[in-house]
All heavy atoms as an XYZ file, in Angstrom:
905
protein
N      -4.004     86.598     33.470
C      -3.638     87.928     33.043
C      -4.003     88.091     31.575
O      -3.690     87.237     30.752
C      -2.122     88.114     33.243
C      -1.617     89.384     32.689
S       0.180     89.633     32.768
C       0.764     88.405     33.861
N      -4.694     89.173     31.265
C      -5.083     89.424     29.882
C      -4.122     90.434     29.289
O      -4.014     91.585     29.711
C      -6.495     89.969     29.835
C      -7.536     89.021     30.349
C      -8.910     89.648     30.416
O      -9.042     90.859     30.451
N      -9.933     88.833     30.416
N      -3.391     90.001     28.241
C      -2.401     90.864     27.612
C      -3.010     92.106     27.007
O      -2.364     93.165     26.946
C      -1.610     90.070     26.581
N      -4.271     92.048     26.531
C      -4.912     93.178     25.914
C      -5.067     94.363     26.844
O      -5.120     95.522     26.411
N      -5.193     94.096     28.132
C      -5.341     95.182     29.119
C      -4.011     95.911     29.326
O      -3.967     97.033     29.790
C      -5.801     94.610     30.461
C      -7.204     94.136     30.452
C      -7.722     93.763     31.789
N      -6.660     93.608     32.780
C      -6.782     92.939     33.883
N      -7.916     92.379     34.204
N      -5.774     92.812     34.749
N      -2.928     95.283     29.029
C      -1.616     95.869     29.246
C      -1.215     96.666     28.035
O      -0.398     96.280     27.221
C      -0.611     94.769     29.563
C      -0.959     94.054     30.814
S       0.389     93.046     31.378
C      -0.255     92.468     32.889
N      -1.812     97.859     27.940
C      -1.623     98.679     26.739
C      -0.775     99.917     26.961
O      -0.599    100.727     26.044
C      -2.991     99.081     26.203
C      -3.835     99.893     27.139
C      -5.150    100.299     26.478
N      -6.029    100.939     27.457
C      -7.039    100.348     28.056
N      -7.315     99.106     27.802
N      -7.763    100.998     28.924
N      -0.249    100.116     28.142
C       0.533    101.299     28.445
C       2.008    100.924     28.551
O       2.351     99.960     29.199
C       0.082    101.959     29.733
C      -1.338    102.447     29.659
C      -2.339    101.775     30.381
C      -1.728    103.532     28.871
C      -3.671    102.211     30.320
C      -3.012    103.937     28.818
C      -3.981    103.283     29.512
O      -5.289    103.714     29.454
N       2.842    101.743     27.957
C       4.296    101.543     28.068
C       4.730    102.261     29.326
O       4.556    103.485     29.479
C       4.987    102.141     26.794
C       6.401    101.712     26.672
C       6.452    100.211     26.356
N       7.821     99.819     26.054
C       8.234     98.566     26.194
N       7.452     97.653     26.637
N       9.473     98.278     25.903
N       5.332    101.507     30.244
C       5.723    102.047     31.520
C       7.228    101.909     31.690
O       7.818    100.874     31.381
C       5.026    101.262     32.634
C       3.510    101.217     32.573
C       2.954    100.226     33.552
C       2.921    102.611     32.791
N       7.831    102.974     32.186
C       9.268    102.992     32.454
C       9.460    102.906     33.936
O       8.948    103.730     34.698
C       9.915    104.266     31.903
O       9.643    104.348     30.487
C      11.423    104.250     32.106
N      10.211    101.942     34.404
C      10.582    101.847     35.816
C      11.953    102.480     35.947
O      12.851    102.131     35.208
C      10.593    100.393     36.265
C       9.202     99.822     36.478
C       8.381     99.524     35.407
C       8.700     99.643     37.760
C       7.107     99.028     35.593
C       7.427     99.116     37.977
C       6.647     98.829     36.882
N      12.093    103.387     36.904
C      13.362    104.080     37.097
C      13.890    103.804     38.461
O      13.107    103.615     39.416
C      13.134    105.613     36.933
C      12.746    106.004     35.564
C      12.551    107.522     35.416
O      12.235    108.213     36.429
O      12.708    108.024     34.315
N      15.219    103.798     38.578
C      15.838    103.604     39.885
C      16.638    104.854     40.224
O      17.125    105.583     39.319
C      16.734    102.390     39.893
C      17.894    102.420     38.931
C      18.667    101.137     38.941
C      19.764    101.162     37.894
N      20.538     99.928     37.893
N      16.794    105.144     41.505
C      17.526    106.361     41.887
C      19.023    106.157     41.835
O      19.522    105.056     42.105
C      17.090    106.585     43.338
C      16.734    105.223     43.832
C      16.218    104.463     42.651
N      19.721    107.199     41.471
C      21.187    107.195     41.558
C      21.469    107.949     42.851
O      21.110    109.121     42.986
C      21.812    107.946     40.355
C      23.343    107.995     40.513
C      21.492    107.166     39.060
N      22.059    107.304     43.781
C      22.272    107.862     45.101
C      23.684    108.437     45.267
O      24.630    107.751     44.879
C      22.012    106.838     46.205
C      20.569    106.311     46.121
C      20.312    105.329     47.281
N      19.066    104.632     47.071
C      17.888    105.105     47.454
N      17.783    106.285     47.991
N      16.791    104.389     47.252
N      23.747    109.634     45.790
C      25.039    110.205     46.106
C      24.987    110.742     47.556
O      23.877    110.860     48.121
C      25.404    111.347     45.126
C      24.372    112.467     45.184
C      25.561    110.854     43.740
C      24.773    113.724     44.448
N      26.114    111.054     48.119
C      26.180    111.616     49.477
C      26.529    113.083     49.437
O      27.386    113.499     48.662
C      27.184    110.814     50.305
C      26.839    109.370     50.496
C      27.761    108.742     51.537
N      27.457    107.326     51.712
C      26.531    106.864     52.542
N      25.847    107.685     53.312
N      26.314    105.577     52.626
N      25.853    113.828     50.301
C      26.194    115.250     50.391
C      27.400    115.440     51.316
O      27.981    114.441     51.824
C      24.983    116.063     50.818
C      24.519    115.749     52.202
O      25.184    114.997     52.924
O      23.461    116.256     52.581
N      27.775    116.679     51.606
C      28.966    116.951     52.439
C      28.886    116.373     53.828
O      29.884    116.007     54.398
C      29.179    118.495     52.558
C      29.362    119.203     51.256
C      28.060    119.477     50.541
O      27.043    119.811     51.175
O      28.032    119.336     49.301
N      27.660    116.259     54.369
C      27.511    115.702     55.712
C      27.420    114.180     55.735
O      27.312    113.593     56.788
C      26.248    116.325     56.383
O      25.101    115.865     55.669
N      27.440    113.563     54.560
C      27.387    112.107     54.467
C      25.995    111.565     54.292
O      25.784    110.373     54.209
N      25.001    112.425     54.277
C      23.601    112.003     54.125
C      23.379    111.594     52.677
O      23.791    112.244     51.742
C      22.663    113.130     54.513
C      21.197    112.725     54.434
C      20.284    113.864     54.849
O      20.702    114.739     55.614
O      19.148    113.860     54.400
N      22.634    110.478     52.509
C      22.348    110.000     51.155
C      21.208    110.800     50.586
O      20.169    111.022     51.213
C      21.961    108.513     51.168
C      21.503    108.028     49.801
C      23.136    107.660     51.661
N      21.402    111.329     49.382
C      20.345    112.079     48.658
C      20.170    111.453     47.282
O      21.057    110.751     46.774
C      20.684    113.570     48.566
C      21.996    113.791     47.835
C      20.692    114.211     49.919
C      22.313    115.230     47.525
N      19.032    111.705     46.654
C      18.824    111.247     45.309
C      19.134    112.410     44.359
O      18.569    113.474     44.463
C      17.348    110.790     45.077
C      17.124    110.448     43.638
C      17.043    109.587     45.935
N      20.059    112.200     43.480
C      20.460    113.222     42.525
C      19.619    113.172     41.265
O      19.174    114.166     40.761
C      21.940    113.117     42.204
C      22.431    114.201     41.290
O      22.071    115.380     41.510
O      23.166    113.899     40.341
N      19.399    111.958     40.789
C      18.633    111.756     39.572
C      18.087    110.362     39.495
O      18.493    109.493     40.256
C      19.492    112.077     38.348
C      20.642    111.126     38.135
C      21.451    111.444     36.919
O      21.277    112.478     36.265
N      22.415    110.581     36.571
N      17.214    110.155     38.538
C      16.618    108.812     38.306
C      17.070    108.360     36.932
O      17.101    109.157     36.020
C      15.104    108.918     38.348
C      14.570    109.244     39.699
C      14.388    110.510     40.219
C      14.121    108.335     40.684
N      13.903    110.413     41.491
C      13.715    109.115     41.804
C      14.034    106.987     40.767
C      13.221    108.517     42.942
C      13.533    106.371     41.906
C      13.144    107.140     42.993
N      17.401    107.090     36.810
C      17.791    106.505     35.529
C      16.859    105.306     35.232
O      16.319    104.676     36.135
C      19.274    106.081     35.488
C      19.553    105.007     36.544
C      20.188    107.255     35.688
C      20.927    104.349     36.390
N      16.693    105.070     33.939
C      15.812    103.971     33.518
C      16.386    102.618     33.939
O      17.559    102.328     33.678
C      15.652    104.016     32.002
C      14.721    102.959     31.455
C      14.563    103.002     29.962
O      14.375    104.150     29.423
O      14.571    101.924     29.351
N      15.548    101.816     34.574
C      15.942    100.466     34.965
C      15.439     99.484     33.893
O      16.161     98.604     33.431
C      15.359    100.082     36.307
N      14.158     99.637     33.461
C      13.592     98.782     32.435
C      12.233     99.380     31.990
O      11.683    100.208     32.678
C      13.420     97.333     32.895
C      12.674     97.166     34.200
C      11.288     97.088     34.195
C      13.330     97.117     35.391
C      10.570     96.904     35.366
C      12.641     96.987     36.583
C      11.262     96.856     36.559
N      11.775     98.892     30.811
C      10.458     99.278     30.309
C       9.616     98.008     30.147
O      10.133     96.989     29.735
C      10.567    100.008     28.956
C      11.057    101.390     29.039
C      10.987    102.081     27.688
C      11.483    103.506     27.820
N      11.306    104.282     26.614
N       8.338     98.145     30.449
C       7.403     97.023     30.296
C       6.040     97.551     29.844
O       5.770     98.732     29.958
C       7.231     96.242     31.601
C       8.527     95.595     32.050
C       6.667     97.111     32.722
N       5.182     96.624     29.375
C       3.810     96.951     29.090
C       3.018     96.633     30.347
O       3.281     95.637     31.032
C       3.297     96.122     27.919
C       3.924     96.544     26.625
C       4.986     95.908     26.012
C       3.552     97.626     25.769
N       5.286     96.600     24.846
C       4.445     97.620     24.680
C       2.586     98.610     25.851
C       4.357     98.568     23.657
C       2.491     99.544     24.842
C       3.383     99.516     23.763
N       2.033     97.473     30.651
C       1.257     97.221     31.834
C      -0.140     97.888     31.777
O      -0.432     98.638     30.872
N      -0.933     97.574     32.763
C      -2.270     98.140     32.920
C      -2.210     99.110     34.101
O      -1.656     98.792     35.145
C      -3.310     97.060     33.180
N      -2.774    100.298     33.915
C      -2.815    101.303     34.953
C      -4.289    101.445     35.369
O      -5.117    101.800     34.519
C      -2.241    102.642     34.479
C      -2.348    103.705     35.567
C      -0.818    102.460     34.043
N      -4.599    101.194     36.632
C      -5.953    101.190     37.097
C      -6.102    102.051     38.360
O      -5.664    101.656     39.430
C      -6.360     99.756     37.474
C      -6.164     98.756     36.342
C      -6.244     97.311     36.768
O      -6.201     97.025     38.006
O      -6.305     96.454     35.901
N      -6.737    103.223     38.227
C      -7.047    104.013     39.436
C      -7.982    103.158     40.327
O      -8.867    102.488     39.826
C      -7.769    105.248     38.925
C      -7.402    105.304     37.469
C      -7.152    103.908     37.018
N      -7.754    103.196     41.623
C      -8.555    102.393     42.546
C      -9.925    103.034     42.749
O     -10.050    104.241     42.784
C      -7.865    102.218     43.877
C      -6.527    101.492     43.850
C      -5.932    101.455     45.230
C      -6.711    100.082     43.324
N     -10.936    102.165     42.853
C     -12.260    102.672     43.172
C     -12.302    103.077     44.629
O     -11.377    102.775     45.377
C     -13.333    101.609     42.933
O     -13.067    100.533     43.853
C     -13.296    101.088     41.475
N     -13.340    103.760     45.043
C     -13.438    104.173     46.466
C     -13.368    103.031     47.414
O     -12.658    103.076     48.416
N     -14.042    101.917     47.135
C     -14.018    100.773     48.039
C     -12.631    100.165     48.089
O     -12.105     99.823     49.168
C     -15.015     99.748     47.577
C     -14.921     98.452     48.358
C     -16.015     97.497     47.918
N     -16.913     97.438     49.063
C     -18.084     96.871     49.045
N     -18.560     96.344     47.962
N     -18.825     96.814     50.111
N     -11.975     99.985     46.952
C     -10.621     99.432     46.895
C      -9.653    100.364     47.626
O      -8.768     99.908     48.310
C     -10.149     99.231     45.470
C     -10.855     98.127     44.712
C     -10.477     98.082     43.243
O     -10.446     99.188     42.640
O     -10.226     97.001     42.737
N      -9.831    101.657     47.422
C      -8.957    102.646     48.054
C      -9.054    102.526     49.561
O      -8.055    102.487     50.264
C      -9.286    104.048     47.604
C      -8.350    105.081     48.190
C      -7.110    105.302     47.637
C      -8.677    105.772     49.356
C      -6.220    106.208     48.180
C      -7.816    106.676     49.899
C      -6.589    106.902     49.318
O      -5.720    107.807     49.852
N     -10.259    102.445     50.098
C     -10.468    102.350     51.539
C      -9.832    101.063     52.066
O      -9.223    101.057     53.118
C     -11.941    102.415     51.900
C     -12.548    103.781     51.633
S     -11.658    105.119     52.436
C     -11.971    104.772     54.140
N      -9.987     99.955     51.369
C      -9.417     98.678     51.790
C      -7.889     98.760     51.785
O      -7.231     98.288     52.695
C      -9.911     97.550     50.915
N      -7.311     99.334     50.743
C      -5.858     99.395     50.632
C      -5.314    100.394     51.615
O      -4.189    100.238     52.101
C      -5.426     99.732     49.229
O      -5.795    101.073     48.904
N      -6.037    101.468     51.943
C      -5.567    102.503     52.844
C      -5.368    101.969     54.270
O      -4.629    102.520     55.063
C      -6.514    103.688     52.847
N      -6.038    100.854     54.578
C      -5.893    100.281     55.909
C      -4.485     99.854     56.187
O      -4.008     99.901     57.308
C      -6.862     99.089     56.098
C      -8.314     99.537     56.117
C      -9.237     98.342     56.183
O      -8.791     97.195     56.391
O     -10.453     98.542     56.018
N      -3.793     99.410     55.155
C      -2.408     98.939     55.340
C      -1.428     99.598     54.399
O      -0.249     99.421     54.520
C      -2.316     97.419     55.168
C      -2.670     96.916     53.806
C      -1.659     96.632     52.886
C      -3.981     96.745     53.425
C      -1.970     96.172     51.646
C      -4.310     96.286     52.169
C      -3.312     95.992     51.269
N      -1.877    100.452     53.490
C      -1.016    101.129     52.537
C      -1.456    102.593     52.392
O      -2.150    102.945     51.447
C      -1.057    100.456     51.174
C      -0.791     98.964     51.158
C       0.717     98.698     51.093
N       0.942     97.294     50.951
C       1.607     96.562     51.787
N       2.135     97.113     52.841
N       1.781     95.295     51.595
N      -1.065    103.443     53.318
C      -1.503    104.852     53.186
C      -0.995    105.484     51.917
O       0.141    105.274     51.502
C      -0.885    105.515     54.403
C       0.143    104.588     54.900
C      -0.193    103.212     54.443
N      -1.844    106.250     51.240
C      -1.436    106.970     50.056
C      -1.577    106.204     48.769
O      -1.301    106.732     47.701
N      -2.023    104.942     48.805
C      -2.185    104.164     47.601
C      -3.361    104.733     46.799
O      -4.440    104.887     47.328
C      -2.421    102.660     47.884
C      -2.825    101.919     46.625
C      -1.186    102.060     48.496
N      -3.141    105.050     45.536
C      -4.229    105.589     44.715
C      -4.352    104.875     43.353
O      -5.349    105.039     42.720
C      -3.995    107.092     44.466
O      -2.780    107.281     43.741
N      -3.346    104.102     43.001
C      -3.327    103.462     41.671
C      -2.740    102.060     41.775
O      -1.766    101.864     42.522
C      -2.501    104.298     40.668
O      -3.015    105.649     40.667
C      -2.539    103.732     39.298
N      -3.315    101.164     40.997
C      -2.755     99.810     40.887
C      -2.233     99.672     39.478
O      -2.920     99.927     38.504
C      -3.834     98.745     41.184
C      -3.351     97.341     40.957
C      -4.391     96.291     41.238
N      -5.704     96.652     40.738
C      -6.858     96.565     41.450
N      -6.823     96.158     42.693
N      -7.985     96.927     40.914
N      -0.994     99.218     39.350
C      -0.392     98.946     38.051
C      -0.128     97.455     37.994
O       0.464     96.874     38.892
C       0.903     99.737     37.860
C       0.575    101.238     37.870
C       1.619     99.340     36.603
C       1.798    102.163     37.802
N      -0.623     96.835     36.905
C      -0.416     95.400     36.710
C       0.607     95.171     35.634
O       0.482     95.723     34.547
C      -1.740     94.710     36.345
C      -2.768     94.736     37.437
C      -4.038     94.082     36.961
N      -5.093     94.254     37.918
C      -5.451     93.324     38.807
N      -4.805     92.165     38.849
N      -6.429     93.549     39.636
N       1.652     94.393     35.942
C       2.669     94.043     34.974
C       3.014     92.545     35.128
O       2.624     91.946     36.143
C       3.957     94.896     35.180
C       3.682     96.344     34.933
C       4.546     94.670     36.562
N       3.711     92.018     34.163
C       4.193     90.645     34.317
C       5.233     90.634     35.441
O       5.970     91.597     35.617
C       4.821     90.157     33.020
C       3.796     90.049     31.924
C       4.365     89.309     30.696
N       3.489     89.467     29.559
C       2.333     88.817     29.382
N       1.924     88.020     30.338
N       1.598     89.019     28.311
N       5.275     89.545     36.160
C       6.183     89.457     37.332
C       7.634     89.565     36.883
O       8.053     89.022     35.911
C       5.965     88.145     38.066
C       6.876     88.054     39.251
C       8.099     87.410     39.319
C       6.688     88.664     40.510
N       8.637     87.574     40.555
C       7.812     88.339     41.306
C       5.685     89.475     41.064
C       7.949     88.783     42.628
C       5.850     89.918     42.358
C       6.935     89.572     43.125
N       8.393     90.311     37.673
C       9.840     90.420     37.531
C      10.427     90.349     38.928
O       9.913     90.931     39.861
C      10.215     91.773     36.897
C       9.811     91.951     35.480
C      10.208     93.365     34.981
N      11.637     93.571     35.118
C      12.479     93.665     34.087
N      12.019     93.599     32.878
N      13.749     93.888     34.270
N      11.565     89.649     39.057
C      12.202     89.571     40.371
C      12.816     90.877     40.841
O      13.076     91.050     42.030
C      13.283     88.487     40.340
C      12.676     87.075     40.266
O      11.572     86.869     40.782
O      13.308     86.172     39.693
N      13.052     91.837     39.898
C      13.717     93.085     40.302
C      12.704     94.202     40.582
O      13.102     95.347     40.749
C      14.688     93.530     39.222
C      14.118     93.636     37.831
O      12.929     93.236     37.645
O      14.849     94.079     36.912
N      11.416     93.893     40.741
C      10.448     94.887     41.164
C      10.546     95.107     42.668
O      10.500     94.127     43.420
C       9.029     94.398     40.835
C       8.601     94.446     39.400
C       7.261     93.715     39.238
C       8.489     95.862     38.883
N      10.696     96.333     43.094
C      10.666     96.643     44.495
C      10.313     98.099     44.734
O      10.177     98.867     43.793
C      12.023     96.299     45.170
C      13.203     97.108     44.636
O      13.067     98.313     44.520
O      14.246     96.488     44.383
N      10.171     98.472     45.985
C       9.681     99.823     46.367
C      10.755    100.904     46.214
O      10.442    102.085     46.401
C       9.126     99.827     47.776
O      10.160     99.403     48.695
C       7.920     98.921     47.915
N      11.966    100.558     45.860
C      12.984    101.618     45.635
C      12.813    102.268     44.262
O      13.393    103.318     44.011
C      14.399    101.021     45.755
O      14.692    100.150     44.673
N      12.021    101.635     43.398
C      11.821    102.142     42.047
C      10.628    103.095     41.999
O       9.893    103.216     42.967
C      11.516    100.962     41.076
C      12.565     99.858     41.005
C      12.032     98.711     40.163
C      13.862    100.397     40.445
N      10.484    103.782     40.890
C       9.285    104.570     40.634
C       8.852    104.265     39.192
O       9.657    103.728     38.398
C       9.497    106.062     40.826
C      10.348    106.721     39.744
C      10.493    108.206     40.018
N      11.163    108.869     38.897
C      11.402    110.178     38.872
N      11.070    110.949     39.877
N      11.997    110.691     37.821
N       7.629    104.588     38.872
C       7.079    104.262     37.526
C       6.748    105.590     36.811
O       6.130    106.468     37.396
C       5.793    103.440     37.683
C       5.232    103.080     36.286
C       6.036    102.169     38.476
N       7.152    105.654     35.565
C       6.791    106.808     34.728
C       5.893    106.296     33.614
O       6.305    105.439     32.826
C       8.052    107.488     34.155
C       7.622    108.710     33.294
C       8.985    107.945     35.241
N       4.642    106.789     33.609
C       3.663    106.416     32.603
C       4.061    107.081     31.285
O       4.730    108.115     31.283
C       2.284    106.875     33.075
C       1.163    106.373     32.274
N       0.828    106.919     31.049
C       0.230    105.433     32.536
C      -0.248    106.300     30.581
N      -0.632    105.391     31.476
N       3.604    106.528     30.166
C       3.941    107.122     28.825
C       3.406    108.521     28.689
O       3.932    109.307     27.873
C       3.424    106.220     27.729
C       1.916    106.123     27.628
C       1.453    105.022     26.663
O       2.137    104.026     26.466
N       0.288    105.233     26.104
N       2.393    108.942     29.495
C       1.878    110.299     29.433
C       2.653    111.265     30.339
O       2.308    112.422     30.450
C       0.376    110.350     29.736
C       0.071    110.048     31.226
O       0.997    109.851     32.021
O      -1.140    109.996     31.560
N       3.695    110.749     31.035
C       4.504    111.606     31.867
C       4.176    111.556     33.345
O       4.902    112.121     34.189
N       3.071    110.900     33.730
C       2.709    110.783     35.160
C       3.712    109.918     35.859
O       4.125    108.878     35.364
C       1.281    110.160     35.302
O       0.373    110.944     34.554
C       0.860    110.129     36.742
N       4.137    110.365     37.041
C       5.141    109.643     37.835
C       4.426    109.054     39.089
O       3.684    109.748     39.763
C       6.283    110.565     38.265
C       7.281    109.805     39.104
C       6.935    111.163     37.052
N       4.680    107.775     39.350
C       4.086    107.081     40.483
C       5.155    106.544     41.430
O       6.160    105.964     40.944
C       3.234    105.892     40.014
C       2.059    106.278     39.170
C       2.127    106.154     37.799
C       0.872    106.731     39.730
C       1.027    106.510     36.984
C      -0.208    107.072     38.953
C      -0.138    106.954     37.586
O      -1.196    107.299     36.799
N       4.971    106.742     42.701
C       5.818    106.194     43.724
C       5.327    104.810     44.089
O       4.135    104.629     44.391
C       5.835    107.112     44.913
C       6.767    106.673     46.020
O       7.834    106.080     45.723
O       6.481    106.922     47.188
N       6.165    103.826     44.084
C       5.746    102.422     44.438
C       5.677    102.257     45.926
O       6.632    102.496     46.641
C       6.706    101.390     43.822
C       6.693    101.498     42.296
C       6.316     99.989     44.248
C       7.685    100.617     41.594
N       4.484    101.868     46.412
C       4.258    101.640     47.832
C       4.424    100.184     48.167
O       4.940     99.835     49.226
C       2.819    102.120     48.203
C       2.504    101.850     49.670
C       2.691    103.624     47.905
N       3.989     99.270     47.270
C       4.110     97.846     47.540
C       4.070     97.092     46.216
O       3.473     97.561     45.211
C       2.958     97.358     48.420
N       4.746     95.945     46.175
C       4.710     95.055     45.039
C       4.143     93.725     45.515
O       4.715     93.065     46.394
C       6.118     94.823     44.406
C       6.046     93.852     43.253
C       6.729     96.152     43.994
N       3.003     93.324     44.983
C       2.291     92.130     45.437
C       2.156     91.122     44.301
O       1.630     91.431     43.250
C       0.881     92.532     45.916
C       0.817     93.665     46.964
C      -0.619     94.085     47.147
C       1.461     93.212     48.252
N       2.596     89.860     44.513
C       2.355     88.815     43.490
C       0.863     88.473     43.525
O       0.250     88.390     44.558
C       3.221     87.669     43.973
C       3.425     87.862     45.411
C       3.341     89.349     45.686
N       0.312     88.267     42.354
C      -1.118     87.912     42.263
C      -1.244     86.425     42.601
O      -0.639     85.590     41.954
C      -1.677     88.163     40.838
C      -3.090     87.695     40.681
C      -1.600     89.663     40.575
N      -1.966     86.149     43.660
C      -2.220     84.770     44.172
C      -0.949     83.984     44.380
O      -0.943     82.782     44.300
C      -3.150     84.039     43.203
C      -4.502     84.691     43.044
C      -5.381     84.006     42.017
O      -4.978     83.044     41.398
N      -6.564     84.514     41.834
N       0.172     84.676     44.632
C       1.432     84.023     44.952
C       2.046     83.238     43.820
O       2.977     82.445     44.061
N       1.582     83.404     42.597
C       2.049     82.579     41.485
C       3.271     83.165     40.786
O       3.897     82.509     39.957
C       0.933     82.389     40.448
C      -0.303     81.670     40.969
C      -1.384     81.645     39.892
C       0.026     80.298     41.437
N       3.634     84.406     41.027
C       4.749     85.072     40.413
C       4.659     85.069     38.897
O       5.655     84.917     38.176
C       6.081     84.485     40.891
C       6.388     84.826     42.283
N       6.100     83.947     43.330
C       6.861     85.915     42.872
C       6.430     84.525     44.476
N       6.899     85.717     44.231
N       3.445     85.249     38.382
C       3.260     85.442     36.925
C       2.857     86.889     36.663
O       3.175     87.398     35.594
C       2.180     84.472     36.386
C       2.586     83.041     36.428
C       1.533     82.172     35.807
C       2.035     80.694     35.828
N       1.082     79.810     35.181
N       2.143     87.496     37.610
C       1.692     88.867     37.472
C       1.952     89.566     38.801
O       1.860     88.958     39.848
C       0.186     88.911     37.165
C      -0.355     90.303     37.018
C      -1.877     90.313     36.772
O      -2.449     89.267     36.507
O      -2.426     91.430     36.803
N       2.282     90.871     38.711
C       2.483     91.650     39.917
C       1.488     92.804     39.927
O       1.240     93.411     38.884
C       3.890     92.196     39.958
N       0.979     93.081     41.112
C       0.208     94.313     41.321
C       1.177     95.272     41.999
O       1.645     94.985     43.103
C      -1.003     94.051     42.248
C      -2.069     93.217     41.632
C      -3.282     93.104     42.531
O      -3.446     93.878     43.476
N      -4.140     92.180     42.255
N       1.434     96.358     41.316
C       2.314     97.403     41.859
C       1.398     98.498     42.396
O       0.772     99.206     41.655
C       3.275     97.934     40.789
C       4.207     98.986     41.345
C       4.056     96.775     40.131
N       1.324     98.589     43.725
C       0.466     99.564     44.358
C       1.246    100.869     44.448
O       2.371    100.868     44.937
C       0.048     99.088     45.748
C      -0.591     97.706     45.742
S      -2.030     97.536     44.615
C      -3.257     98.397     45.529
N       0.636    101.932     43.942
C       1.367    103.208     43.794
C       0.610    104.387     44.414
O      -0.628    104.375     44.480
C       1.584    103.538     42.323
S       2.581    102.308     41.474
N       1.381    105.411     44.775
C       0.793    106.671     45.177
C       1.175    107.683     44.117
O       2.069    107.484     43.327
N       0.473    108.790     44.113
C       0.778    109.837     43.137
C       1.280    111.050     43.848
O       1.410    111.080     45.072
C      -0.464    110.130     42.287
O      -1.526    110.496     43.127
N       1.572    112.108     43.084
C       2.081    113.362     43.694
C       3.569    113.224     43.997
O       4.029    113.662     45.013
N       4.298    112.622     43.099
C       5.726    112.335     43.311
C       6.567    113.478     42.729
O       6.258    114.027     41.662
C       6.125    110.989     42.598
C       7.566    110.725     42.751
C       5.281    109.881     43.174
N       7.642    113.841     43.406
C       8.603    114.815     42.900
C       9.301    114.194     41.685
O       9.778    113.088     41.726
C       9.669    115.129     43.986
C      10.691    116.081     43.448
C       8.982    115.736     45.208
N       9.308    114.974     40.580
C       9.865    114.396     39.317
C      11.287    114.844     39.048
O      11.954    114.242     38.256
C       8.989    114.774     38.135
O       8.922    116.199     38.051
C       7.589    114.221     38.281
N      11.770    115.879     39.662
C      13.110    116.390     39.380
C      13.919    116.496     40.662
O      13.565    117.201     41.567
C      13.001    117.781     38.766
C      12.197    117.863     37.497
C      13.020    117.623     36.242
O      14.243    117.844     36.336
O      12.441    117.184     35.263
N      14.982    115.718     40.787
C      15.872    115.784     41.925
C      15.197    115.574     43.233
O      14.001    115.392     43.320
N      15.938    115.594     44.330
C      15.385    115.485     45.644
C      14.779    114.130     45.926
O      14.671    113.270     45.100
N      14.353    113.941     47.173
C      13.757    112.677     47.560
C      12.338    112.601     47.026
O      11.632    113.558     47.043
C      13.699    112.588     49.100
C      15.036    112.357     49.750
C      15.554    110.969     49.541
O      14.945    110.116     48.873
N      16.687    110.685     50.093
N      11.922    111.433     46.560
C      10.551    111.295     46.070
C       9.546    111.272     47.181
O       9.874    111.016     48.305
C      10.558    109.945     45.352
C      11.694    109.187     45.976
C      12.670    110.226     46.439
């Protein structure tokens, strides 16, 4: 992993879940879980086609240092305000030093389900 590529400040947010009158779980708001430095890489056409075979909607790969609390319940907010929905978290070569966070775009940013 090259630290120089990790030049973007990324905020990972987790949902605060509440129940409505019928008992259904809804997302009321998102709160900051942690901030990290990472690399944001839009997928090329070939990579997109390969990832779409098993991950529909994947459009961006985010590389960060491995953390045990990375999972698909979180979302990523780029320092420019772009919001990404996490589709999968993959350890690079199974070493748990770097994670590839496969993301989709077009995420709802205010209230409601992402």
